[in-house]
N, CA, C and O of each residue as an XYZ file, in Angstrom:
800
protein
N       0.836     -1.199      0.000
C       0.000      0.000      0.000
C       0.866      1.243      0.000
O       0.583      2.218     -0.695
N       1.980      1.188      0.832
C       2.879      2.336      0.889
C       3.522      2.615     -0.443
O       3.689      3.765     -0.849
N       3.885      1.521     -1.130
C       4.504      1.678     -2.453
C       3.535      2.307     -3.436
O       3.900      3.176     -4.227
N       2.283      1.846     -3.370
C       1.240      2.365     -4.266
C       1.041      3.849     -4.032
O       0.931      4.634     -4.973
N       0.997      4.230     -2.727
C       0.815      5.648     -2.406
C       2.004      6.464     -2.880
O       1.831      7.585     -3.358
N       3.217      5.917     -2.755
C       4.417      6.631     -3.208
C       4.393      6.840     -4.712
O       4.733      7.911     -5.215
N       3.980      5.784     -5.425
C       3.880      5.881     -6.882
C       2.834      6.916     -7.274
O       3.030      7.714     -8.190
N       1.703      6.876     -6.543
C       0.619      7.822     -6.827
C       1.087      9.257     -6.543
O       0.827     10.163     -7.335
N       1.773      9.460     -5.419
C       2.271     10.790     -5.068
C       3.285     11.277     -6.103
O       3.291     12.450     -6.478
N       4.131     10.372     -6.554
C       5.132     10.727     -7.563
C       4.451     11.121     -8.871
O       4.877     12.050     -9.559
N       3.380     10.390     -9.198
C       2.646     10.693    -10.427
C       1.991     12.068    -10.331
O       2.009     12.848    -11.283
N       1.403     12.357     -9.143
C       0.778     13.662     -8.937
C       1.816     14.779     -9.010
O       1.570     15.835     -9.592
N       2.980     14.527     -8.410
C       4.040     15.532     -8.433
C       4.519     15.783     -9.857
O       4.766     16.923    -10.250
N       4.647     14.705    -10.621
C       5.073     14.838    -12.021
C       4.036     15.598    -12.841
O       4.366     16.417    -13.698
N       2.749     15.293    -12.543
C       1.664     15.980    -13.251
C       1.657     17.461    -12.912
O       1.462     18.306    -13.786
N       1.877     17.776    -11.612
C       1.916     19.171    -11.184
C       3.083     19.898    -11.829
O       2.947     21.030    -12.294
N       4.241     19.229    -11.851
C       5.422     19.831    -12.471
C       5.165     20.108    -13.950
O       5.525     21.165    -14.468
N       4.535     19.140    -14.621
C       4.239     19.306    -16.040
C       3.295     20.485    -16.251
O       3.462     21.270    -17.185
N       2.293     20.601    -15.365
C       1.334     21.706    -15.460
C       2.041     23.041    -15.231
O       1.812     24.000    -15.968
N       2.896     23.104    -14.212
C       3.624     24.337    -13.914
C       4.546     24.725    -15.063
O       4.656     25.897    -15.421
N       5.201     23.726    -15.629
C       6.117     23.980    -16.741
C       5.366     24.548    -17.939
O       5.806     25.506    -18.575
N       4.209     23.928    -18.234
C       3.394     24.410    -19.357
C       2.915     25.840    -19.103
O       2.905     26.671    -20.011
N       2.516     26.116    -17.851
C       2.008     27.448    -17.498
C       3.089     28.504    -17.668
O       2.829     29.580    -18.206
N       4.294     28.205    -17.213
C       5.411     29.147    -17.360
C       5.730     29.362    -18.836
O       5.953     30.490    -19.278
N       5.748     28.258    -19.597
C       6.045     28.357    -21.023
C       5.006     29.218    -21.740
O       5.357     30.091    -22.534
N       3.722     28.967    -21.454
C       2.641     29.731    -22.095
C       2.729     31.198    -21.726
O       2.612     32.071    -22.586
N       2.938     31.473    -20.429
C       3.008     32.859    -19.964
C       4.172     33.585    -20.617
O       4.057     34.756    -20.979
N       5.279     32.901    -20.765
C       6.456     33.532    -21.357
C       6.334     33.755    -22.849
O       6.886     34.718    -23.380
N       5.622     32.881    -23.527
C       5.569     32.947    -24.988
C       4.367     33.706    -25.528
O       4.381     34.127    -26.684
N       3.337     33.890    -24.730
C       2.090     34.484    -25.225
C       2.310     35.852    -25.855
O       1.941     36.076    -27.008
N       2.913     36.769    -25.096
C       3.120     38.123    -25.621
C       4.173     38.136    -26.715
O       4.087     38.934    -27.649
N       5.164     37.262    -26.611
C       6.181     37.181    -27.653
C       5.555     36.744    -28.978
O       5.855     37.308    -30.031
N       4.693     35.746    -28.916
C       4.036     35.258    -30.129
C       3.154     36.332    -30.758
O       3.110     36.468    -31.981
N       2.443     37.103    -29.910
C       1.615     38.193    -30.423
C       2.485     39.246    -31.108
O       2.131     39.762    -32.168
N       3.620     39.558    -30.494
C       4.530     40.552    -31.066
C       5.117     40.059    -32.384
O       5.232     40.825    -33.341
N       5.487     38.788    -32.434
C       6.036     38.217    -33.671
C       4.979     38.248    -34.777
O       5.299     38.521    -35.934
N       3.721     37.969    -34.424
C       2.625     38.042    -35.408
C       2.478     39.469    -35.931
O       2.241     39.673    -37.121
N       2.620     40.450    -35.048
C       2.533     41.847    -35.466
C       3.691     42.216    -36.382
O       3.499     42.936    -37.362
N       4.886     41.733    -36.074
C       6.034     41.969    -36.950
C       5.781     41.392    -38.339
O       6.132     41.993    -39.354
N       5.166     40.217    -38.357
C       4.838     39.576    -39.635
C       3.765     40.385    -40.387
O       3.851     40.567    -41.601
N       2.756     40.865    -39.645
C       1.658     41.621    -40.259
C       2.113     42.971    -40.805
O       1.504     43.514    -41.727
N       3.193     43.511    -40.228
C       3.678     44.829    -40.653
C       4.910     44.738    -41.546
O       5.552     45.750    -41.828
N       5.236     43.535    -41.989
C       6.463     43.331    -42.773
C       6.438     44.106    -44.091
O       7.492     44.467    -44.614
N       5.239     44.367    -44.636
C       5.127     45.057    -45.926
C       4.968     46.563    -45.773
O       4.433     47.216    -46.669
N       5.418     47.123    -44.667
C       5.227     48.556    -44.435
C       5.896     49.409    -45.515
O       5.436     50.513    -45.808
N       6.973     48.903    -46.100
C       7.678     49.680    -47.128
C       6.823     49.855    -48.382
O       6.939     50.858    -49.085
N       5.963     48.872    -48.655
C       5.048     48.994    -49.803
C       4.107     50.164    -49.583
O       3.864     50.957    -50.492
N       3.574     50.268    -48.356
C       2.703     51.394    -48.022
C       3.467     52.714    -48.114
O       2.967     53.697    -48.661
N       4.680     52.722    -47.575
C       5.484     53.949    -47.588
C       5.794     54.388    -49.018
O       5.866     55.582    -49.307
N       5.976     53.412    -49.908
C       6.302     53.753    -51.298
C       5.135     54.438    -52.002
O       5.330     55.152    -52.985
N       3.925     54.221    -51.498
C       2.756     54.879    -52.096
C       2.727     56.373    -51.803
O       1.959     57.118    -52.412
N       3.555     56.800    -50.882
C       3.648     58.224    -50.597
C       4.558     58.936    -51.593
O       4.569     60.164    -51.680
N       5.323     58.139    -52.345
C       6.276     58.711    -53.296
C       5.626     58.828    -54.674
O       5.123     57.844    -55.214
N       5.640     60.022    -55.231
C       5.152     60.251    -56.601
C       5.892     61.466    -57.149
O       5.389     62.587    -57.076
N       7.089     61.246    -57.699
C       7.931     62.364    -58.156
C       7.238     63.278    -59.170
O       7.459     64.489    -59.168
N       6.400     62.697    -60.036
C       5.741     63.506    -61.067
C       4.794     64.532    -60.449
O       4.803     65.709    -60.811
N       3.971     64.052    -59.502
C       3.029     64.968    -58.850
C       3.775     65.973    -57.982
O       3.396     67.142    -57.912
N       4.842     65.512    -57.318
C       5.640     66.406    -56.484
C       6.254     67.529    -57.319
O       6.239     68.691    -56.913
N       6.792     67.174    -58.486
C       7.381     68.178    -59.381
C       6.311     69.131    -59.896
O       6.535     70.337    -60.000
N       5.140     68.572    -60.219
C       4.038     69.395    -60.711
C       3.575     70.382    -59.647
O       3.300     71.546    -59.937
N       3.494     69.897    -58.412
C       3.063     70.749    -57.306
C       4.092     71.862    -57.061
O       3.730     73.008    -56.793
N       5.374     71.507    -57.158
C       6.425     72.513    -56.956
C       6.361     73.576    -58.054
O       6.521     74.769    -57.793
N       6.122     73.118    -59.291
C       6.027     74.066    -60.409
C       4.836     75.018    -60.218
O       4.922     76.207    -60.526
N       3.739     74.480    -59.712
C       2.565     75.320    -59.455
C       2.854     76.350    -58.363
O       2.453     77.510    -58.457
N       3.561     75.894    -57.325
C       3.863     76.776    -56.199
C       4.806     77.908    -56.625
O       4.700     79.038    -56.150
N       5.735     77.571    -57.537
C       6.740     78.551    -57.938
C       6.341     79.345    -59.183
O       6.911     80.401    -59.457
N       5.361     78.836    -59.936
C       4.987     79.476    -61.199
C       4.082     80.682    -61.020
O       3.500     80.899    -59.957
N       3.979     81.456    -62.081
C       3.103     82.631    -62.081
C       1.954     82.384    -63.049
O       2.113     81.756    -64.096
N       0.804     82.894    -62.666
C      -0.373     82.685    -63.517
C      -0.443     83.724    -64.626
O      -0.039     84.876    -64.460
N      -0.976     83.272    -65.775
C      -1.282     84.204    -66.859
C      -2.794     84.236    -67.010
O      -3.476     83.239    -66.772
N      -3.289     85.346    -67.392
C      -4.741     85.492    -67.533
C      -5.155     84.914    -68.885
O      -5.307     85.635    -69.870
N      -5.335     83.578    -68.902
C      -5.702     82.910    -70.154
C      -6.561     81.690    -69.862
O      -6.512     81.102    -68.782
N      -7.340     81.340    -70.857
C      -8.191     80.149    -70.717
C      -7.317     78.890    -70.591
O      -7.692     77.946    -69.895
N      -6.159     78.873    -71.260
C      -5.255     77.715    -71.185
C      -4.754     77.528    -69.748
O      -4.698     76.407    -69.242
N      -4.391     78.638    -69.101
C      -3.917     78.530    -67.719
C      -5.038     78.070    -66.804
O      -4.811     77.300    -65.870
N      -6.226     78.536    -67.069
C      -7.382     78.122    -66.272
C      -7.577     76.605    -66.367
O      -7.818     75.942    -65.358
N      -7.471     76.057    -67.588
C      -7.635     74.622    -67.788
C      -6.489     73.843    -67.145
O      -6.696     72.746    -66.628
N      -5.288     74.406    -67.176
C      -4.141     73.761    -66.509
C      -4.392     73.621    -65.008
O      -4.053     72.600    -64.409
N      -4.980     74.639    -64.412
C      -5.261     74.609    -62.977
C      -6.364     73.594    -62.648
O      -6.326     72.947    -61.602
N      -7.328     73.464    -63.534
C      -8.374     72.447    -63.338
C      -7.745     71.058    -63.388
O      -8.048     70.198    -62.561
N      -6.860     70.847    -64.372
C      -6.172     69.558    -64.503
C      -5.301     69.288    -63.268
O      -5.262     68.166    -62.764
N      -4.612     70.313    -62.794
C      -3.766     70.160    -61.612
C      -4.600     69.786    -60.393
O      -4.197     68.935    -59.600
N      -5.759     70.416    -60.243
C      -6.635     70.107    -59.108
C      -7.095     68.652    -59.154
O      -7.178     67.992    -58.118
N      -7.394     68.153    -60.351
C      -7.819     66.758    -60.506
C      -6.704     65.800    -60.102
O      -6.940     64.822    -59.392
N      -5.483     66.088    -60.562
C      -4.351     65.216    -60.238
C      -4.027     65.256    -58.741
O      -3.719     64.227    -58.139
N      -4.099     66.434    -58.157
C      -3.824     66.544    -56.720
C      -4.896     65.811    -55.917
O      -4.593     65.144    -54.927
N      -6.155     65.939    -56.352
C      -7.247     65.264    -55.641
C      -7.068     63.743    -55.676
O      -7.300     63.070    -54.671
N      -6.658     63.201    -56.821
C      -6.390     61.759    -56.925
C      -5.228     61.359    -56.020
O      -5.249     60.307    -55.382
N      -4.218     62.219    -55.981
C      -3.047     61.953    -55.129
C      -3.432     61.992    -53.651
O      -2.935     61.199    -52.852
N      -4.309     62.909    -53.300
C      -4.779     63.031    -51.908
C      -5.426     61.729    -51.459
O      -5.173     61.263    -50.349
N      -6.255     61.142    -52.307
C      -6.929     59.888    -51.944
C      -5.913     58.779    -51.676
O      -6.023     58.059    -50.683
N      -4.919     58.642    -52.566
C      -3.900     57.597    -52.397
C      -3.077     57.824    -51.132
O      -2.798     56.884    -50.388
N      -2.691     59.072    -50.895
C      -1.885     59.399    -49.716
C      -2.701     59.205    -48.441
O      -2.188     58.695    -47.445
N      -3.960     59.609    -48.469
C      -4.820     59.436    -47.290
C      -4.957     57.961    -46.918
O      -4.872     57.597    -45.746
N      -5.170     57.118    -47.930
C      -5.333     55.677    -47.677
C      -4.049     55.080    -47.102
O      -4.091     54.338    -46.121
N      -2.911     55.404    -47.713
C      -1.629     54.854    -47.243
C      -1.298     55.359    -45.838
O      -0.826     54.597    -44.995
N      -1.544     56.636    -45.593
C      -1.227     57.221    -44.283
C      -2.122     56.629    -43.195
O      -1.663     56.353    -42.087
N      -3.403     56.435    -43.520
C      -4.322     55.838    -42.537
C      -3.880     54.429    -42.164
O      -3.931     54.053    -40.993
N      -3.445     53.647    -43.152
C      -2.996     52.284    -42.878
C      -1.680     52.281    -42.083
O      -1.491     51.461    -41.184
N      -0.790     53.193    -42.421
C       0.454     53.307    -41.658
C       0.159     53.693    -40.207
O       0.815     53.210    -39.284
N      -0.822     54.557    -40.016
C      -1.215     54.943    -38.664
C      -1.782     53.773    -37.885
O      -1.496     53.602    -36.700
N      -2.595     52.962    -38.565
C      -3.189     51.791    -37.907
C      -2.092     50.811    -37.487
O      -2.115     50.294    -36.370
N      -1.139     50.558    -38.375
C      -0.050     49.634    -38.060
C       0.831     50.178    -36.935
O       1.291     49.423    -36.078
N       1.060     51.481    -36.945
C       1.865     52.101    -35.887
C       1.207     51.913    -34.528
O       1.871     51.569    -33.550
N      -0.097     52.142    -34.473
C      -0.827     51.978    -33.202
C      -0.802     50.527    -32.732
O      -0.701     50.257    -31.535
N      -0.893     49.604    -33.674
C      -0.857     48.181    -33.324
C       0.498     47.790    -32.736
O       0.572     47.086    -31.728
N       1.564     48.257    -33.377
C       2.911     47.960    -32.881
C       3.127     48.601    -31.516
O       3.700     47.975    -30.623
N       2.678     49.835    -31.344
C       2.855     50.519    -30.058
C       2.102     49.800    -28.938
O       2.599     49.703    -27.816
N       0.895     49.293    -29.245
C       0.112     48.563    -28.233
C       0.840     47.277    -27.833
O       0.936     46.961    -26.647
N       1.352     46.537    -28.820
C       2.076     45.295    -28.518
C       3.365     45.581    -27.757
O       3.752     44.821    -26.869
N       4.023     46.679    -28.108
C       5.259     47.050    -27.425
C       4.974     47.401    -25.960
O       5.757     47.069    -25.070
N       3.875     48.058    -25.727
C       3.482     48.405    -24.353
C       3.222     47.147    -23.531
O       3.656     47.046    -22.384
N       2.503     46.181    -24.129
C       2.237     44.909    -23.438
C       3.540     44.172    -23.144
O       3.727     43.625    -22.057
N       4.435     44.168    -24.128
C       5.704     43.452    -23.969
C       6.589     44.129    -22.921
O       7.297     43.455    -22.173
N       6.546     45.455    -22.869
C       7.308     46.184    -21.846
C       6.831     45.803    -20.444
O       7.635     45.573    -19.539
N       5.507     45.741    -20.284
C       4.953     45.360    -18.977
C       5.347     43.928    -18.620
O       5.713     43.637    -17.481
N       5.267     43.044    -19.611
C       5.606     41.643    -19.367
C       7.091     41.493    -19.028
O       7.457     40.724    -18.138
N       7.927     42.222    -19.733
C       9.369     42.143    -19.493
C       9.723     42.573    -18.071
O      10.646     42.034    -17.460
N       8.980     43.548    -17.554
C       9.264     44.038    -16.201
C       8.994     42.979    -15.134
O       9.585     43.023    -14.055
N       8.102     42.026    -15.426
C       7.730     41.007    -14.429
C       8.697     39.821    -14.388
O       8.841     39.183    -13.346
N       9.362     39.519    -15.508
C      10.107     38.252    -15.584
C      11.343     38.146    -14.697
O      11.598     37.062    -14.172
N      12.116     39.196    -14.500
C      13.237     39.051    -13.560
C      12.765     38.661    -12.153
O      13.403     37.852    -11.479
N      11.652     39.239    -11.722
C      11.112     38.895    -10.409
C      10.593     37.465    -10.384
O      10.759     36.749     -9.396
N       9.960     37.055    -11.485
C       9.466     35.668    -11.553
C      10.621     34.682    -11.490
O      10.541     33.668    -10.796
N      11.689     34.976    -12.210
C      12.859     34.087    -12.196
C      13.493     34.059    -10.804
O      13.921     33.005    -10.334
N      13.551     35.214    -10.151
C      14.112     35.293     -8.807
C      13.288     34.466     -7.813
O      13.845     33.733     -6.996
N      11.955     34.590     -7.891
C      11.077     33.820     -7.001
C      11.232     32.321     -7.242
O      11.233     31.521     -6.306
N      11.365     31.958     -8.522
C      11.530     30.541     -8.852
C      12.797     29.979     -8.219
O      12.809     28.852     -7.725
N      13.877     30.787     -8.238
C      15.131     30.326     -7.613
C      14.990     30.246     -6.087
O      15.435     29.287     -5.457
N      14.361     31.276     -5.514
C      14.207     31.304     -4.050
C      13.358     30.147     -3.546
O      13.598     29.612     -2.464
N      12.355     29.765     -4.347
C      11.458     28.678     -3.930
C      11.975     27.313     -4.379
O      11.300     26.293     -4.239
N      13.193     27.327     -4.923
C      13.824     26.089     -5.393
C      12.909     25.325     -6.355
O      12.675     24.125     -6.211
N      12.412     26.061     -7.324
C      11.550     25.447     -8.335
C      12.348     24.425     -9.134
O      13.575     24.501     -9.189
N      11.658     23.467     -9.754
C      12.343     22.464    -10.585
C      13.201     23.123    -11.665
O      12.909     24.229    -12.119
N      14.240     22.438    -12.058
C      15.206     22.975    -13.019
C      14.553     23.414    -14.327
O      14.940     24.429    -14.906
N      13.556     22.645    -14.797
C      12.902     22.979    -16.070
C      12.162     24.308    -15.977
O      12.191     25.103    -16.916
N      11.495     24.552    -14.842
C      10.785     25.816    -14.654
C      11.776     26.971    -14.576
O      11.552     28.035    -15.152
N      12.878     26.749    -13.854
C      13.919     27.777    -13.775
C      14.474     28.112    -15.162
O      14.660     29.276    -15.514
N      14.728     27.068    -15.925
C      15.276     27.267    -17.266
C      14.327     28.086    -18.133
O      14.747     29.008    -18.832
N      13.036     27.737    -18.080
C      12.036     28.450    -18.881
C      11.900     29.903    -18.440
O      11.814     30.808    -19.269
N      11.882     30.116    -17.112
C      11.729     31.472    -16.588
C      12.912     32.348    -16.990
O      12.733     33.505    -17.371
N      14.111     31.799    -16.904
C      15.301     32.579    -17.224
C      15.456     32.777    -18.740
O      15.986     33.792    -19.193
N      14.984     31.789    -19.511
C      15.081     31.909    -20.975
C      14.111     32.954    -21.510
O      14.350     33.547    -22.561
N      13.006     33.182    -20.781
C      11.993     34.138    -21.241
C      12.550     35.554    -21.291
O      12.149     36.344    -22.146
N      13.471     35.890    -20.385
C      13.972     37.266    -20.279
C      14.696     37.722    -21.552
O      14.322     38.754    -22.110
N      15.718     36.996    -22.035
C      16.383     37.447    -23.271
C      15.488     37.339    -24.509
O      15.620     38.131    -25.443
N      14.576     36.358    -24.516
C      13.679     36.215    -25.662
C      12.757     37.425    -25.774
O      12.553     37.963    -26.862
N      12.204     37.845    -24.642
C      11.333     39.025    -24.638
C      12.133     40.275    -25.023
O      11.653     41.112    -25.787
N      13.358     40.394    -24.490
C      14.190     41.563    -24.799
C      14.497     41.648    -26.296
O      14.439     42.726    -26.888
N      14.823     40.511    -26.899
C      15.137     40.495    -28.332
C      13.919     40.867    -29.171
O      14.033     41.595    -30.157
N      12.751     40.362    -28.771
C      11.520     40.671    -29.504
C      11.153     42.142    -29.339
O      10.685     42.781    -30.281
N      11.369     42.675    -28.137
C      11.116     44.109    -27.906
C      11.982     44.964    -28.810
O      11.512     45.964    -29.354
N      13.246     44.582    -28.980
C      14.156     45.356    -29.835
C      13.656     45.366    -31.276
O      13.664     46.404    -31.938
N      13.227     44.211    -31.751
C      12.705     44.127    -33.127
C      11.432     44.947    -33.280
O      11.234     45.623    -34.290
N      10.572     44.880    -32.269
C       9.300     45.605    -32.315
C       9.541     47.114    -32.245
O       8.873     47.893    -32.924
N      10.512     47.516    -31.408
C      10.814     48.939    -31.287
C      11.386     49.491    -32.603
O      11.066     50.608    -33.008
N      12.224     48.704    -33.253
C      12.778     49.129    -34.543
C      11.674     49.293    -35.577
O      11.681     50.252    -36.348
N      10.720     48.356    -35.596
C       9.591     48.442    -36.538
C       8.725     49.656    -36.211
O       8.260     50.352    -37.114
N       8.511     49.910    -34.922
C       7.732     51.080    -34.509
C       8.376     52.372    -35.017
O       7.688     53.268    -35.506
N       9.705     52.456    -34.895
C      10.415     53.653    -35.335
C      10.302     53.829    -36.855
O      10.127     54.946    -37.343
N      10.403     52.727    -37.591
C      10.268     52.802    -39.051
C       8.880     53.291    -39.439
O       8.731     54.139    -40.319
N       7.874     52.751    -38.778
C       6.496     53.139    -39.080
C       6.229     54.586    -38.702
O       5.524     55.294    -39.419
N       6.786     55.031    -37.582
C       6.587     56.429    -37.161
C       7.166     57.401    -38.189
O       6.557     58.428    -38.490
N       8.343     57.075    -38.726
C       8.955     57.935    -39.740
C       8.066     57.993    -40.989
O       7.798     59.072    -41.518
N       7.608     56.813    -41.457
C       6.759     56.762    -42.652
C       5.425     57.473    -42.405
O       4.940     58.209    -43.265
N       4.842     57.252    -41.237
C       3.572     57.891    -40.897
C       3.740     59.413    -40.832
O       2.875     60.156    -41.295
N       4.847     59.869    -40.261
C       5.118     61.305    -40.201
C       5.229     61.922    -41.586
O       4.752     63.032    -41.821
N       5.868     61.190    -42.509
C       5.976     61.673    -43.893
C       4.597     61.768    -44.539
O       4.308     62.704    -45.283
N       3.749     60.777    -44.240
C       2.397     60.792    -44.782
C       1.604     61.995    -44.294
O       0.911     62.647    -45.075
N       1.706     62.288    -42.998
C       1.001     63.430    -42.420
C       1.496     64.739    -43.048
O       0.699     65.612    -43.390
N       2.826     64.863    -43.196
C       3.403     66.074    -43.790
C       2.945     66.238    -45.240
O       2.655     67.346    -45.690
N       2.885     65.108    -45.968
C       2.461     65.161    -47.367
C       0.983     65.531    -47.470
O       0.594     66.286    -48.361
N       0.164     65.010    -46.572
C      -1.257     65.381    -46.551
C      -1.403     66.894    -46.381
O      -2.194     67.532    -47.075
N      -0.638     67.453    -45.457
C      -0.700     68.897    -45.202
C      -0.300     69.684    -46.439
O      -0.940     70.676    -46.788
N       0.768     69.233    -47.104
C       1.237     69.943    -48.287
C       0.228     69.848    -49.434
O      -0.021     70.829    -50.135
N      -0.344     68.670    -49.616
C      -1.327     68.495    -50.688
C      -2.587     69.322    -50.428
O      -3.149     69.911    -51.352
N      -3.022     69.364    -49.184
C      -4.199     70.172    -48.841
C      -3.933     71.652    -49.127
O      -4.783     72.365    -49.661
N      -2.726     72.091    -48.756
C      -2.367     73.487    -49.020
C      -2.293     73.739    -50.530
O      -2.729     74.782    -51.018
N      -1.733     72.766    -51.262
C      -1.646     72.897    -52.717
C      -3.014     72.980    -53.366
O      -3.234     73.796    -54.261
N      -3.924     72.145    -52.922
C      -5.286     72.180    -53.473
C      -5.958     73.518    -53.189
O      -6.624     74.083    -54.057
N      -5.781     74.019    -51.977
C      -6.397     75.298    -51.612
C      -5.844     76.430    -52.483
O      -6.580     77.312    -52.926
N      -4.525     76.381    -52.718
C      -3.895     77.419    -53.547
C      -4.390     77.347    -54.983
O      -4.718     78.366    -55.590
N      -4.441     76.130    -55.521
C      -4.907     75.944    -56.902
C      -6.359     76.406    -57.041
O      -6.718     77.066    -58.016
N      -7.186     76.054    -56.058
C      -8.610     76.445    -56.109
C      -8.738     77.966    -56.094
O      -9.531     78.530    -56.847
N      -7.963     78.628    -55.242
C      -8.036     80.092    -55.144
C      -7.595     80.748    -56.449
O      -8.220     81.697    -56.923
N      -6.505     80.226    -57.024
C      -5.994     80.794    -58.274
C      -6.952     80.530    -59.429
O      -7.159     81.391    -60.285
N      -7.537     79.331    -59.446
C      -8.487     79.001    -60.509
C      -9.718     79.916    -60.456
O     -10.188     80.420    -61.476
N     -10.220     80.112    -59.235
C     -11.393     80.981    -59.079
C     -11.097     82.416    -59.483
O     -11.917     83.092    -60.105
N      -9.893     82.867    -59.111
C      -9.527     84.246    -59.449
C      -9.416     84.433    -60.960
O      -9.940     85.400    -61.513
N      -8.724     83.493    -61.630
C      -8.574     83.601    -63.086
C      -9.930     83.458    -63.768
O     -10.236     84.177    -64.719
N     -10.753     82.504    -63.261
C     -12.079     82.316    -63.844
C     -12.923     83.564    -63.742
O     -13.634     83.921    -64.681
N     -12.848     84.236    -62.592
C     -13.641     85.460    -62.401
C     -13.150     86.575    -63.326
O     -13.951     87.311    -63.902
N     -11.824     86.693    -63.463
C     -11.283     87.736    -64.328
C     -11.581     87.464    -65.795
O     -11.854     88.391    -66.558
N     -11.529     86.191    -66.194
C     -11.864     85.827    -67.573
C     -13.328     86.113    -67.868
O     -13.671     86.606    -68.943
N     -14.194     85.798    -66.896
C     -15.625     86.068    -67.084
C     -15.876     87.544    -67.272
O     -16.704     87.937    -68.095
N     -15.164     88.374    -66.511
C     -15.339     89.823    -66.627
C     -14.912     90.316    -68.002
O     -15.587     91.132    -68.629
N     -13.756     89.789    -68.462
C     -13.251     90.205    -69.772
C     -14.184     89.740    -70.896
O     -14.475     90.488    -71.829
N     -14.652     88.475    -70.786
C     -15.496     87.917    -71.848
C     -16.880     88.531    -71.869
O     -17.563     88.518    -72.893
N     -17.298     89.081    -70.707
C     -18.633     89.719    -70.650
C     -18.607     91.113    -71.212
O     -19.649     91.680    -71.543
N     -17.392     91.681    -71.324
C     -17.310     93.079    -71.809
C     -17.591     93.125    -73.310
O     -17.570     94.201    -73.909
């Protein structure tokens, strides 16, 4: 009977150890796995950033900003065409910037969770040592610390890349909005002056 009880106790202890080991492993990997998934989901950020680049429209906008208007129907039509091209560009830039903003917020949220988790693991590893936890639990607890740190570094680098691209998108939106307003004002002014001349 004593042997049976010893075997049963050993089995329970092994089961408890297995449960504890799984719990430590899950706790250590949960936020890391979420962060890795986010890194994977944001891997194509450069494609989005490239949509902010359009040298032809940029050159056209610069020429409009630096050019002088002539009181002619041809110039009036040029401004209408410019407004159409800028409006199309605004839509593309708005879409890309909104998506970059969404990805930035997602990375920042995961980074915040990972920062909080990282702060807990040194204490967890210390408690495990003080309580003389089984070697496997100690190994898992101590291994979680560098793994989380490495993932945080990758996530922080991605966050910085996205912030730069998102900032460029915001700046471009501002410039395009200003360009559209300028073109609209100039078009209206030329249109009004042409109408006055043609009515005479």
